[in-house]
All heavy atoms as an XYZ file, in Angstrom:
863
protein
N      27.404    -49.558      1.901
C      27.446    -48.212      2.440
C      28.074    -47.311      1.394
O      29.039    -47.681      0.749
C      28.233    -48.220      3.743
C      28.596    -46.840      4.250
S      28.993    -46.867      5.970
C      27.552    -46.087      6.586
N      27.559    -46.122      1.285
C      28.011    -45.210      0.262
C      28.894    -44.125      0.862
O      28.565    -43.523      1.869
C      26.781    -44.582     -0.391
C      27.054    -43.879     -1.666
C      25.750    -43.443     -2.313
O      24.754    -43.246     -1.634
N      25.770    -43.288     -3.608
N      30.052    -43.869      0.239
C      30.958    -42.789      0.646
C      31.305    -42.820      2.130
O      31.121    -41.847      2.850
C      30.367    -41.423      0.290
C      30.202    -41.234     -1.190
O      30.998    -41.818     -1.944
O      29.278    -40.503     -1.593
N      31.784    -43.914      2.622
C      32.169    -43.988      4.020
C      32.706    -45.354      4.359
O      33.058    -46.148      3.484
N      32.753    -45.610      5.642
C      33.257    -46.879      6.133
C      32.123    -47.693      6.725
O      31.171    -47.156      7.263
C      34.315    -46.656      7.218
C      35.563    -46.022      6.702
C      35.749    -44.654      6.781
C      36.562    -46.799      6.135
C      36.909    -44.071      6.308
C      37.725    -46.233      5.656
C      37.890    -44.859      5.737
N      32.288    -48.989      6.639
C      31.368    -49.899      7.296
C      32.216    -50.894      8.072
O      33.184    -51.440      7.544
C      30.495    -50.617      6.267
C      29.375    -51.389      6.891
C      28.373    -51.856      5.841
O      28.796    -52.270      4.756
O      27.186    -51.812      6.139
N      31.872    -51.087      9.326
C      32.630    -51.973     10.200
C      31.810    -53.235     10.437
O      30.600    -53.172     10.587
C      32.939    -51.270     11.520
C      33.667    -49.972     11.332
C      32.979    -48.771     11.260
C      35.041    -49.971     11.185
C      33.649    -47.579     11.066
C      35.722    -48.779     11.002
C      35.016    -47.585     10.934
N      32.498    -54.367     10.498
C      31.810    -55.646     10.662
C      32.515    -56.453     11.743
O      33.746    -56.517     11.783
C      31.820    -56.467      9.353
C      31.011    -57.745      9.523
C      31.319    -55.657      8.186
N      31.735    -57.041     12.619
C      32.278    -58.017     13.565
C      31.694    -59.363     13.178
O      30.552    -59.456     12.731
C      31.925    -57.678     15.032
O      30.509    -57.730     15.203
C      32.436    -56.305     15.416
N      32.491    -60.409     13.334
C      32.085    -61.743     12.891
C      32.129    -62.728     14.036
O      32.841    -62.541     15.007
C      33.027    -62.237     11.789
C      32.944    -61.417     10.548
C      33.734    -60.357     10.209
C      32.007    -61.561      9.496
N      33.352    -59.850      9.002
C      32.286    -60.565      8.538
C      30.956    -62.434      9.249
C      31.561    -60.425      7.368
C      30.234    -62.292      8.080
C      30.537    -61.300      7.152
N      31.386    -63.783     13.888
C      31.375    -64.878     14.855
C      31.884    -66.124     14.153
O      31.506    -66.409     13.021
C      29.937    -65.101     15.336
C      29.786    -66.185     16.360
C      28.343    -66.249     16.849
O      27.642    -65.261     16.913
N      27.910    -67.448     17.192
N      32.771    -66.866     14.831
C      33.273    -68.115     14.254
C      32.170    -69.165     14.187
O      31.279    -69.191     15.031
C      34.410    -68.696     15.112
C      35.760    -68.105     14.810
C      36.381    -67.262     15.718
C      36.417    -68.401     13.622
C      37.619    -66.711     15.445
C      37.656    -67.857     13.340
C      38.248    -67.017     14.252
O      39.471    -66.479     13.969
N      32.257    -70.031     13.197
C      31.362    -71.180     13.131
C      31.772    -72.154     14.231
O      32.831    -72.014     14.843
C      31.447    -71.872     11.752
O      32.804    -72.240     11.516
C      30.934    -70.971     10.652
N      30.947    -73.171     14.463
C      31.230    -74.124     15.540
C      32.556    -74.848     15.368
O      33.232    -75.152     16.340
C      30.091    -75.144     15.680
C      28.856    -74.532     16.286
C      27.716    -74.328     15.521
C      28.836    -74.140     17.624
C      26.585    -73.751     16.071
C      27.708    -73.564     18.185
C      26.595    -73.378     17.407
O      25.485    -72.807     17.959
N      32.943    -75.127     14.125
C      34.213    -75.831     13.911
C      35.420    -74.894     13.960
O      36.562    -75.344     13.938
C      34.193    -76.609     12.593
C      34.045    -75.724     11.366
O      34.092    -74.479     11.503
O      33.868    -76.280     10.265
N      35.177    -73.578     14.021
C      36.264    -72.618     14.136
C      37.055    -72.408     12.853
O      38.098    -71.762     12.866
N      36.553    -72.915     11.734
C      37.297    -72.819     10.475
C      36.839    -71.661      9.592
O      37.512    -71.339      8.620
C      37.189    -74.136      9.703
C      37.866    -75.277     10.420
C      37.751    -76.552      9.627
C      38.419    -77.693     10.400
N      38.315    -78.959      9.680
N      35.712    -71.069      9.922
C      35.214    -69.944      9.131
C      34.372    -69.036     10.030
O      34.172    -69.324     11.202
C      34.407    -70.452      7.939
O      33.301    -71.205      8.388
N      33.914    -67.933      9.452
C      33.107    -66.991     10.223
C      31.706    -66.907      9.636
O      31.472    -67.222      8.476
C      33.748    -65.587     10.264
C      35.028    -65.605     11.062
C      33.981    -65.037      8.872
N      30.783    -66.467     10.469
C      29.381    -66.339     10.063
C      28.738    -65.240     10.908
O      29.348    -64.728     11.850
C      28.643    -67.683     10.256
O      27.319    -67.545      9.746
C      28.580    -68.105     11.707
N      27.521    -64.910     10.611
C      26.730    -63.953     11.393
C      27.457    -62.629     11.621
O      27.744    -62.233     12.743
C      26.318    -64.559     12.740
C      25.479    -65.824     12.683
C      25.241    -66.377     14.073
C      24.163    -65.569     11.972
N      27.738    -61.928     10.545
C      28.373    -60.621     10.659
C      27.402    -59.574     11.167
O      26.235    -59.564     10.791
N      27.881    -58.712     12.030
C      27.119    -57.559     12.497
C      27.751    -56.340     11.849
O      28.951    -56.096     12.025
C      27.180    -57.434     14.017
C      26.420    -58.497     14.743
N      26.292    -58.495     16.112
C      25.731    -59.579     14.305
C      25.565    -59.536     16.481
N      25.223    -60.201     15.403
N      26.978    -55.537     11.140
C      27.477    -54.392     10.387
C      27.174    -53.089     11.114
O      26.075    -52.900     11.627
C      26.836    -54.370      8.997
C      27.271    -55.527      8.142
C      26.688    -56.782      8.283
C      28.282    -55.371      7.209
C      27.096    -57.855      7.507
C      28.698    -56.440      6.427
C      28.095    -57.679      6.576
O      28.508    -58.726      5.809
N      28.160    -52.177     11.120
C      28.021    -50.904     11.831
C      28.620    -49.773     11.015
O      29.631    -49.952     10.345
C      28.750    -50.955     13.183
C      28.296    -52.075     14.066
C      28.968    -53.291     14.059
C      27.204    -51.925     14.892
C      28.551    -54.338     14.861
C      26.782    -52.972     15.696
C      27.453    -54.176     15.681
N      28.039    -48.597     11.122
C      28.627    -47.418     10.498
C      29.504    -46.674     11.497
O      30.297    -45.825     11.126
C      27.533    -46.490      9.960
O      26.655    -46.125     10.995
N      29.390    -47.001     12.771
C      30.165    -46.354     13.829
C      31.235    -47.310     14.358
O      30.930    -48.442     14.739
C      29.231    -45.955     14.981
O      29.933    -45.747     16.179
N      32.467    -46.845     14.392
C      33.558    -47.661     14.926
C      33.338    -47.963     16.405
O      33.575    -49.082     16.857
C      34.904    -46.963     14.720
C      36.124    -47.674     15.293
C      36.295    -49.065     14.679
C      37.386    -46.841     15.100
N      32.860    -46.989     17.163
C      32.628    -47.199     18.600
C      31.617    -48.318     18.840
O      31.815    -49.171     19.691
C      32.155    -45.900     19.275
C      33.251    -44.888     19.480
C      34.398    -45.422     20.300
O      34.173    -46.027     21.368
O      35.556    -45.236     19.867
N      30.545    -48.311     18.080
C      29.523    -49.344     18.222
C      30.075    -50.706     17.841
O      29.795    -51.709     18.503
C      28.286    -49.006     17.368
O      27.864    -47.674     17.673
C      27.149    -49.957     17.642
N      30.883    -50.740     16.789
C      31.499    -52.001     16.364
C      32.438    -52.528     17.444
O      32.471    -53.731     17.721
C      32.251    -51.806     15.050
N      33.206    -51.638     18.076
C      34.125    -52.067     19.141
C      33.357    -52.615     20.337
O      33.749    -53.629     20.921
C      35.029    -50.902     19.570
C      36.069    -50.541     18.528
C      37.136    -49.593     19.029
C      36.646    -48.265     19.450
N      37.711    -47.287     19.752
N      32.259    -51.969     20.688
C      31.433    -52.469     21.797
C      30.878    -53.848     21.469
O      30.886    -54.739     22.317
C      30.281    -51.499     22.087
C      30.708    -50.227     22.758
C      29.550    -49.255     22.952
O      28.364    -49.672     22.836
O      29.824    -48.077     23.208
N      30.383    -54.011     20.250
C      29.836    -55.302     19.840
C      30.918    -56.383     19.884
O      30.681    -57.483     20.370
C      29.242    -55.204     18.438
C      28.582    -56.498     18.003
O      27.528    -56.844     18.581
O      29.117    -57.171     17.105
N      32.102    -56.045     19.388
C      33.205    -57.001     19.405
C      33.540    -57.402     20.842
O      33.707    -58.586     21.143
C      34.453    -56.413     18.738
C      35.671    -57.264     18.931
C      35.866    -58.403     18.150
C      36.608    -56.948     19.899
C      36.984    -59.204     18.341
C      37.722    -57.747     20.095
C      37.915    -58.876     19.315
N      33.615    -56.433     21.732
C      33.964    -56.724     23.123
C      32.930    -57.630     23.776
O      33.281    -58.561     24.518
C      34.108    -55.427     23.912
N      31.652    -57.410     23.472
C      30.594    -58.264     24.032
C      30.674    -59.669     23.449
O      30.626    -60.660     24.171
C      29.213    -57.675     23.735
C      28.853    -56.485     24.569
C      27.438    -56.059     24.228
C      27.327    -54.566     24.231
N      26.061    -54.082     23.700
N      30.781    -59.749     22.116
C      30.777    -61.054     21.462
C      32.026    -61.857     21.785
O      31.993    -63.090     21.797
C      30.618    -60.875     19.954
C      29.214    -60.391     19.603
C      29.059    -60.043     18.154
N      29.218    -61.204     17.312
C      28.679    -61.343     16.123
N      27.930    -60.387     15.636
N      28.885    -62.411     15.396
N      33.131    -61.183     22.053
C      34.377    -61.875     22.384
C      34.418    -62.278     23.859
O      35.347    -62.954     24.291
C      35.575    -60.993     22.054
N      33.430    -61.845     24.629
C      33.399    -62.178     26.043
C      34.287    -61.288     26.892
O      34.531    -61.577     28.060
N      34.772    -60.183     26.322
C      35.613    -59.256     27.082
C      34.784    -58.408     28.042
O      35.290    -57.907     29.036
C      36.394    -58.348     26.124
C      37.320    -59.065     25.147
C      37.900    -58.078     24.143
C      38.423    -59.790     25.899
N      33.511    -58.256     27.714
C      32.575    -57.513     28.552
C      31.391    -58.434     28.823
O      30.873    -59.068     27.912
C      32.054    -56.251     27.830
C      33.185    -55.263     27.581
C      30.951    -55.583     28.629
C      32.753    -54.067     26.756
N      30.968    -58.486     30.065
C      29.795    -59.277     30.419
C      28.551    -58.451     30.099
O      28.228    -57.491     30.797
C      29.835    -59.636     31.905
C      28.676    -60.515     32.319
O      27.700    -60.655     31.593
N      28.781    -61.095     33.497
N      27.865    -58.796     29.021
C      26.690    -58.050     28.573
C      25.585    -58.021     29.627
O      24.780    -57.092     29.649
C      26.164    -58.629     27.269
N      25.539    -59.005     30.507
C      24.517    -59.028     31.558
C      24.754    -57.956     32.613
O      23.854    -57.657     33.391
C      24.474    -60.399     32.228
C      23.999    -61.478     31.294
O      23.163    -61.230     30.440
N      24.541    -62.662     31.427
N      25.958    -57.393     32.637
C      26.273    -56.363     33.629
C      26.149    -54.964     33.046
O      26.496    -53.988     33.690
C      27.680    -56.576     34.167
C      27.793    -57.919     34.905
C      29.083    -58.063     35.588
N      29.107    -57.131     36.714
C      30.151    -56.933     37.484
N      31.245    -57.592     37.273
N      30.112    -56.074     38.467
N      25.646    -54.856     31.825
C      25.512    -53.562     31.154
C      24.044    -53.154     31.106
O      23.159    -53.991     31.029
C      26.064    -53.651     29.727
C      27.534    -53.948     29.674
S      28.133    -54.077     27.985
C      27.850    -52.431     27.398
N      23.809    -51.840     31.105
C      22.466    -51.315     30.947
C      22.261    -50.910     29.494
O      23.133    -50.285     28.887
C      22.244    -50.084     31.828
C      22.230    -50.380     33.292
C      23.248    -49.949     34.114
C      21.178    -51.090     33.856
C      23.230    -50.219     35.473
C      21.152    -51.363     35.208
C      22.178    -50.928     36.023
N      21.115    -51.242     28.945
C      20.763    -50.817     27.597
C      20.234    -49.393     27.617
O      20.004    -48.799     28.675
N      20.000    -48.847     26.435
C      19.521    -47.469     26.325
C      18.176    -47.280     27.016
O      17.960    -46.289     27.713
C      19.427    -47.078     24.848
C      19.149    -45.614     24.636
C      19.266    -45.205     23.187
O      20.323    -45.445     22.573
O      18.280    -44.633     22.678
N      17.279    -48.236     26.867
C      15.967    -48.147     27.524
C      16.125    -48.157     29.037
O      15.472    -47.382     29.744
C      15.058    -49.305     27.067
O      14.945    -49.257     25.645
C      13.691    -49.229     27.693
N      17.018    -49.011     29.536
C      17.279    -49.066     30.983
C      17.803    -47.715     31.484
O      17.365    -47.220     32.519
C      18.328    -50.140     31.310
C      17.921    -51.532     30.895
O      16.728    -51.855     30.976
O      18.818    -52.295     30.488
N      18.747    -47.145     30.738
C      19.349    -45.876     31.144
C      18.329    -44.740     31.136
O      18.352    -43.879     32.025
C      20.536    -45.540     30.248
C      21.755    -46.447     30.425
C      22.787    -46.171     29.339
C      22.364    -46.269     31.807
N      17.431    -44.742     30.162
C      16.383    -43.712     30.122
C      15.475    -43.833     31.341
O      15.097    -42.826     31.950
C      15.564    -43.842     28.839
C      16.298    -43.379     27.603
C      15.431    -43.589     26.372
C      16.130    -43.184     25.107
N      15.293    -43.436     23.920
N      15.128    -45.057     31.703
C      14.269    -45.278     32.871
C      14.978    -44.864     34.159
O      14.391    -44.202     35.023
C      13.840    -46.741     32.944
C      12.970    -47.131     34.133
C      11.666    -46.341     34.131
C      12.683    -48.618     34.108
N      16.243    -45.221     34.286
C      17.022    -44.836     35.474
C      17.121    -43.316     35.563
O      16.927    -42.723     36.634
C      18.420    -45.483     35.440
C      18.306    -46.996     35.612
C      19.336    -44.878     36.496
C      19.579    -47.762     35.290
N      17.410    -42.663     34.440
C      17.532    -41.201     34.409
C      16.224    -40.549     34.859
O      16.217    -39.686     35.747
C      17.911    -40.749     32.993
C      18.187    -39.291     32.871
N      17.185    -38.361     32.743
C      19.358    -38.603     32.863
C      17.715    -37.161     32.657
N      19.045    -37.283     32.728
N      15.126    -40.967     34.259
C      13.821    -40.404     34.599
C      13.489    -40.622     36.074
O      13.000    -39.718     36.755
C      12.755    -41.052     33.713
O      11.473    -40.637     34.089
N      13.781    -41.808     36.570
C      13.487    -42.127     37.977
C      14.336    -41.283     38.919
O      13.833    -40.804     39.948
C      13.743    -43.609     38.246
O      12.876    -44.396     37.466
N      15.599    -41.075     38.573
C      16.459    -40.248     39.428
C      16.014    -38.783     39.421
O      16.017    -38.121     40.467
C      17.919    -40.355     38.991
C      18.619    -41.662     39.353
C      20.010    -41.720     38.712
C      18.720    -41.822     40.864
N      15.627    -38.278     38.251
C      15.134    -36.898     38.172
C      13.890    -36.750     39.044
O      13.769    -35.791     39.819
C      14.849    -36.506     36.703
C      14.062    -35.199     36.626
C      16.148    -36.393     35.912
N      12.968    -37.707     38.942
C      11.751    -37.656     39.768
C      12.091    -37.772     41.244
O      11.497    -37.084     42.080
C      10.776    -38.755     39.356
C      10.136    -38.480     38.020
O      10.019    -37.332     37.603
N       9.727    -39.532     37.333
N      13.017    -38.643     41.595
C      13.405    -38.833     42.992
C      13.950    -37.532     43.591
O      13.553    -37.130     44.684
C      14.450    -39.947     43.091
C      14.965    -40.172     44.487
C      14.178    -40.816     45.441
C      16.233    -39.736     44.865
C      14.645    -41.021     46.732
C      16.707    -39.936     46.151
C      15.904    -40.572     47.081
O      16.364    -40.761     48.356
N      14.837    -36.888     42.842
C      15.413    -35.632     43.336
C      14.325    -34.567     43.464
O      14.282    -33.820     44.442
C      16.555    -35.149     42.410
C      16.988    -33.733     42.752
C      17.742    -36.101     42.494
N      13.429    -34.521     42.473
C      12.361    -33.516     42.497
C      11.366    -33.715     43.624
O      10.813    -32.748     44.148
N      11.139    -34.954     44.005
C      10.145    -35.243     45.043
C      10.732    -35.339     46.446
O       9.993    -35.317     47.428
C       9.419    -36.557     44.713
C       8.583    -36.550     43.436
C       8.060    -37.962     43.136
C       7.431    -35.561     43.550
N      12.052    -35.463     46.538
C      12.685    -35.657     47.838
C      13.334    -34.353     48.300
O      14.394    -33.970     47.841
C      13.732    -36.768     47.747
C      14.268    -37.171     49.106
O      14.177    -36.422     50.068
N      14.825    -38.361     49.168
N      12.674    -33.695     49.238
C      13.206    -32.444     49.766
C      14.248    -32.636     50.847
O      14.787    -31.664     51.372
N      14.558    -33.870     51.203
C      15.488    -34.144     52.301
C      16.860    -34.601     51.834
O      17.626    -35.118     52.640
C      14.901    -35.214     53.223
C      13.617    -34.758     53.867
O      13.466    -33.585     54.196
N      12.673    -35.665     54.017
N      17.179    -34.440     50.551
C      18.494    -34.883     50.060
C      19.579    -33.955     50.571
O      19.444    -32.728     50.524
C      18.534    -34.856     48.532
C      17.969    -36.062     47.812
C      18.081    -35.849     46.310
C      18.682    -37.325     48.199
N      20.661    -34.549     51.030
C      21.782    -33.710     51.425
C      22.628    -33.385     50.193
O      22.474    -33.981     49.127
C      22.618    -34.366     52.540
C      23.261    -35.667     52.104
O      23.790    -35.776     51.006
N      23.217    -36.664     52.978
N      23.527    -32.440     50.346
C      24.333    -31.956     49.226
C      25.148    -33.079     48.588
O      25.207    -33.196     47.364
C      25.263    -30.832     49.696
C      26.177    -30.337     48.616
C      25.711    -29.500     47.610
C      27.519    -30.719     48.587
C      26.544    -29.048     46.606
C      28.366    -30.270     47.578
C      27.867    -29.434     46.597
O      28.697    -28.999     45.602
N      25.736    -33.928     49.411
C      26.580    -35.014     48.910
C      25.773    -35.980     48.025
O      26.220    -36.356     46.941
C      27.197    -35.763     50.094
C      28.116    -36.884     49.714
C      28.675    -37.573     50.958
C      29.442    -38.822     50.588
N      29.863    -39.583     51.763
N      24.580    -36.365     48.490
C      23.737    -37.281     47.715
C      23.246    -36.631     46.425
O      23.229    -37.258     45.363
C      22.550    -37.758     48.549
C      22.965    -38.679     49.684
O      24.077    -39.236     49.625
O      22.163    -38.837     50.631
N      22.850    -35.361     46.519
C      22.370    -34.654     45.335
C      23.482    -34.519     44.294
O      23.259    -34.692     43.099
C      21.836    -33.278     45.724
C      21.047    -32.619     44.619
C      20.324    -31.368     45.078
O      19.928    -31.275     46.254
O      20.143    -30.481     44.227
N      24.688    -34.261     44.749
C      25.837    -34.154     43.840
C      26.144    -35.511     43.201
O      26.428    -35.595     42.006
C      27.050    -33.621     44.599
C      28.218    -33.272     43.708
C      29.147    -32.311     44.414
C      30.365    -32.010     43.618
N      30.141    -31.111     42.509
N      26.068    -36.583     43.971
C      26.321    -37.927     43.442
C      25.275    -38.296     42.389
O      25.616    -38.834     41.323
C      26.325    -38.951     44.579
N      24.023    -38.001     42.659
C      22.958    -38.286     41.687
C      23.155    -37.435     40.440
O      22.989    -37.917     39.309
C      21.566    -38.068     42.323
C      21.304    -39.139     43.386
C      20.473    -38.080     41.252
C      20.059    -38.909     44.221
N      23.544    -36.174     40.613
C      23.811    -35.309     39.464
C      24.919    -35.855     38.584
O      24.841    -35.807     37.356
N      25.927    -36.422     39.197
C      27.035    -37.026     38.450
C      26.558    -38.227     37.637
O      26.941    -38.406     36.475
C      28.142    -37.439     39.422
O      29.174    -38.096     38.748
N      25.713    -39.040     38.240
C      25.145    -40.206     37.538
C      24.289    -39.738     36.368
O      24.384    -40.282     35.262
C      24.334    -41.080     38.507
C      25.256    -41.727     39.541
C      23.532    -42.139     37.752
C      24.535    -42.362     40.712
N      23.472    -38.711     36.575
C      22.629    -38.186     35.504
C      23.476    -37.680     34.341
O      23.158    -37.923     33.176
C      21.724    -37.069     36.032
C      20.608    -37.501     36.990
C      19.921    -36.282     37.600
C      19.611    -38.391     36.296
N      24.570    -36.994     34.649
C      25.455    -36.485     33.595
C      26.078    -37.633     32.795
O      26.183    -37.556     31.566
C      26.554    -35.616     34.197
C      26.052    -34.268     34.666
C      27.117    -33.454     35.385
O      28.285    -33.894     35.457
O      26.770    -32.361     35.873
N      26.481    -38.698     33.472
C      27.047    -39.855     32.769
C      26.024    -40.477     31.824
O      26.338    -40.820     30.686
C      27.540    -40.903     33.774
C      28.788    -40.511     34.501
C      29.185    -41.576     35.510
C      30.369    -41.143     36.335
N      30.734    -42.146     37.355
N      24.800    -40.615     32.318
C      23.740    -41.189     31.479
C      23.485    -40.288     30.274
O      23.317    -40.770     29.146
C      22.451    -41.419     32.295
C      22.677    -42.517     33.344
C      21.275    -41.788     31.381
C      21.534    -42.690     34.327
N      23.482    -38.970     30.479
C      23.236    -38.032     29.382
C      24.349    -38.080     28.334
O      24.094    -37.858     27.148
C      23.063    -36.623     29.939
C      21.775    -36.459     30.717
C      21.757    -35.260     31.642
O      22.760    -34.510     31.716
O      20.724    -35.059     32.316
N      25.568    -38.393     28.743
C      26.661    -38.550     27.781
C      26.485    -39.813     26.947
O      26.790    -39.840     25.756
C      28.014    -38.601     28.504
C      28.545    -37.284     29.046
C      29.790    -37.527     29.886
C      28.835    -36.312     27.913
N      25.976    -40.860     27.585
C      25.781    -42.134     26.896
C      24.559    -42.080     25.983
O      24.562    -42.640     24.888
C      25.641    -43.284     27.923
C      26.935    -43.444     28.719
C      25.284    -44.596     27.225
C      26.793    -44.348     29.930
N      23.501    -41.392     26.444
C      22.243    -41.312     25.681
C      21.900    -39.829     25.458
O      21.055    -39.269     26.158
C      21.087    -42.024     26.426
C      19.836    -42.092     25.563
C      21.483    -43.404     26.891
N      22.560    -39.181     24.494
C      22.335    -37.746     24.272
C      20.903    -37.396     23.891
O      20.472    -36.258     24.035
C      23.311    -37.374     23.156
C      23.864    -38.637     22.632
C      23.551    -39.733     23.593
N      20.134    -38.380     23.448
C      18.733    -38.157     23.100
C      17.953    -37.594     24.293
O      16.996    -36.837     24.120
C      18.113    -39.483     22.654
C      16.646    -39.408     22.341
C      16.050    -40.783     22.079
O      16.766    -41.654     21.548
O      14.875    -40.965     22.415
N      18.366    -37.940     25.503
C      17.684    -37.452     26.706
C      17.734    -35.934     26.756
O      16.722    -35.272     26.997
C      18.308    -38.062     27.985
C      18.020    -39.555     28.050
C      17.799    -37.355     29.237
C      18.770    -40.289     29.152
N      18.901    -35.353     26.511
C      19.040    -33.899     26.552
C      18.269    -33.237     25.412
O      17.647    -32.192     25.603
C      20.514    -33.494     26.484
C      21.336    -33.808     27.726
C      22.791    -33.414     27.506
C      20.768    -33.107     28.941
N      18.285    -33.842     24.221
C      17.532    -33.290     23.095
C      16.045    -33.266     23.421
O      15.348    -32.288     23.152
C      17.791    -34.102     21.826
C      19.152    -33.861     21.215
C      19.271    -34.442     19.818
N      19.142    -35.891     19.769
C      20.143    -36.739     19.933
N      21.360    -36.293     20.160
N      19.941    -38.033     19.866
N      15.557    -34.346     24.036
C      14.145    -34.430     24.392
C      13.798    -33.381     25.455
O      12.751    -32.734     25.370
C      13.800    -35.835     24.886
C      12.338    -36.068     25.048
N      11.522    -36.325     23.978
C      11.535    -36.046     26.149
C      10.270    -36.468     24.414
N      10.264    -36.310     25.718
N      14.689    -33.188     26.440
C      14.436    -32.196     27.483
C      14.386    -30.788     26.897
O      13.563    -29.969     27.305
C      15.510    -32.285     28.571
C      15.345    -33.503     29.459
C      16.455    -33.642     30.492
O      17.420    -32.836     30.475
O      16.356    -34.563     31.312
N      15.243    -30.497     25.918
C      15.223    -29.178     25.270
C      13.914    -28.974     24.515
O      13.337    -27.889     24.546
C      16.417    -29.026     24.330
C      17.720    -28.828     25.066
C      18.890    -28.715     24.116
C      20.183    -28.636     24.916
N      21.372    -28.662     24.066
N      13.443    -30.027     23.842
C      12.169    -29.930     23.142
C      11.013    -29.746     24.123
O      10.062    -29.022     23.844
C      11.936    -31.165     22.266
C      12.857    -31.303     21.060
C      12.629    -32.640     20.358
C      12.671    -30.149     20.092
N      11.107    -30.382     25.295
C      10.087    -30.179     26.332
C      10.089    -28.730     26.786
O       9.032    -28.117     26.965
C      10.345    -31.096     27.531
C       9.960    -32.531     27.320
C      10.294    -33.412     28.524
O      10.901    -32.917     29.503
O       9.960    -34.601     28.480
N      11.291    -28.170     26.988
C      11.404    -26.775     27.417
C      10.779    -25.835     26.390
O      10.197    -24.817     26.749
C      12.871    -26.388     27.645
C      13.480    -27.088     28.864
O      12.706    -27.608     29.695
O      14.724    -27.105     28.976
N      10.920    -26.156     25.113
C      10.337    -25.354     24.044
C       8.867    -25.703     23.806
O       8.235    -25.146     22.929
C      11.127    -25.549     22.749
C      12.588    -25.068     22.767
C      13.296    -25.518     21.501
C      12.645    -23.558     22.931
N       8.351    -26.652     24.594
C       6.971    -27.137     24.515
C       6.655    -27.695     23.131
O       5.550    -27.546     22.608
C       5.994    -26.043     24.917
C       6.175    -25.618     26.364
C       5.204    -24.523     26.799
O       4.394    -24.070     25.976
O       5.280    -24.149     27.971
N       7.656    -28.342     22.503
C       7.467    -28.959     21.193
C       7.097    -30.430     21.301
O       6.675    -31.043     20.344
C       8.737    -28.784     20.345
C       9.030    -27.320     20.043
S      10.516    -27.088     19.079
C       9.957    -27.638     17.468
N       7.298    -31.020     22.486
C       6.869    -32.393     22.772
C       6.243    -32.400     24.152
O       6.473    -31.502     24.965
C       8.045    -33.421     22.715
C       8.601    -33.521     21.320
C       9.118    -33.070     23.711
N       5.473    -33.416     24.444
C       4.829    -33.540     25.746
C       5.862    -33.813     26.822
O       6.847    -34.521     26.589
C       3.792    -34.658     25.726
N       5.635    -33.257     27.997
C       6.510    -33.492     29.143
C       6.284    -34.918     29.630
O       5.166    -35.300     29.949
C       6.179    -32.496     30.249
C       7.116    -32.571     31.435
O       7.957    -33.493     31.483
O       7.008    -31.705     32.318
N       7.378    -35.714     29.672
C       7.274    -37.102     30.109
C       7.042    -37.228     31.604
O       6.678    -38.262     32.095
C       8.538    -37.895     29.727
C       8.638    -38.109     28.230
O       7.621    -37.979     27.536
O       9.750    -38.395     27.766
N       7.348    -36.134     32.310
C       7.174    -36.162     33.764
C       8.333    -36.800     34.357
O       8.518    -37.447     35.258
């Protein structure tokens, strides 16, 4: 890496005497997440990936748009979930802005 930092997480070999299979990251946050998963501090099976979050976001937006019977409490709860997803995957908001400017096709 040029002019910056590179973070690496390692996995111990089977005998526990050395490390192997380094994962390299330019982002400290990403490296910390990888470390937590590989160390077993976080159950990776209980996490949603970026593709999962995009699908959930799109489905919730469609659900709210098609369901005229949502009460205020449910709509507010769904809005909160959408905001959390948008913080985790900022690409969603960038894509929506491009849709508004008609620079990309509307995903629906």
